[in-house]
C-alpha positions as CSV (number, residue, x, y, z in Angstrom):
1,M,144.1,28.6,-187.3
2,F,142.9,26.5,-190.3
3,A,145.2,24.0,-192.0
4,D,144.1,25.3,-195.4
5,E,144.2,29.0,-194.5
6,A,146.4,29.7,-197.6
7,S,143.3,28.9,-199.7
8,I,141.3,31.7,-197.9
9,A,141.2,34.9,-200.0
10,G,143.3,37.7,-198.4
11,Y,140.3,40.0,-198.2
12,A,138.3,37.4,-196.3
13,K,140.8,36.2,-193.8
14,D,140.0,38.8,-191.1
15,F,136.3,38.2,-191.4
16,V,136.7,34.4,-191.3
17,Y,138.8,34.6,-188.1
18,Q,136.4,37.0,-186.5
19,L,133.4,34.8,-187.3
20,N,135.2,31.8,-186.1
21,A,136.1,33.5,-182.8
22,G,132.5,34.5,-182.4
23,G,131.3,30.9,-182.9
24,I,129.5,31.7,-186.1
25,L,131.7,29.8,-188.5
26,G,133.6,26.8,-187.5
27,G,135.0,25.2,-190.6
28,V,134.3,21.7,-191.9
29,G,136.3,19.7,-189.5
30,N,139.9,18.4,-189.3
31,D,141.1,22.0,-188.9
32,L,139.9,22.8,-192.4
33,F,137.8,25.8,-193.6
34,D,137.4,24.7,-197.2
35,P,136.8,28.1,-198.7
36,S,136.0,26.6,-202.2
37,G,133.6,24.0,-200.8
38,V,129.8,24.0,-201.1
39,T,127.7,25.2,-198.2
40,T,125.0,22.9,-196.9
41,R,121.5,24.0,-196.1
42,A,122.2,23.0,-192.5
43,A,125.3,25.2,-192.2
44,A,123.6,28.1,-193.8
45,A,120.6,27.7,-191.5
46,K,122.9,27.6,-188.5
47,V,124.6,30.9,-189.5
48,L,121.3,32.6,-190.2
49,S,119.9,31.4,-186.9
50,I,122.9,32.7,-184.9
51,L,122.9,36.0,-186.7
52,L,119.1,36.5,-186.3
53,N,119.3,35.8,-182.6
54,Y,122.4,38.0,-182.1
């Protein structure tokens, strides 16, 4: 699903794919998830907003 899925830790892959399927996590663009990247405030706020309104 993500071009860099080999970089996603094994224990987290199922959760990443479930959250992606639910529209909560979408990656950073260009089919990348960037698991070692830095989360922006905007991305964190989006996730919190979705979860609080779930």
